[in-house]
C-alpha angles and dihedrals in degrees: 000000000000120000127206120218118203119211116219110213116195133174105225098184143001130204118229127212092274095054095256119138119232116204107164120091097239092049093050091048093051091045091053091046092052091048091049093050091047092052093046093051129224124250116200096192112025117200114235110218093191139040111253093193091062092047100047121058114208093189106084121178102229094174093069090047091052091047091051092050092048091052091056093058 
């Protein structure tokens, strides 16, 4: 009978930009989040290539929705 062995990979420590090692879970998580945000980039004023007001209708006919739900009962 064949057996399968699973390898448990774990990151025990990370080095921040200042050369300090971070070993606790919360510190490693925040360090990875900061690195992810830095790599993704941050835009302070994004340019909208389309008009949201023309795409989204704020006037929804709830009466027809209620009538449809009452018919299904």
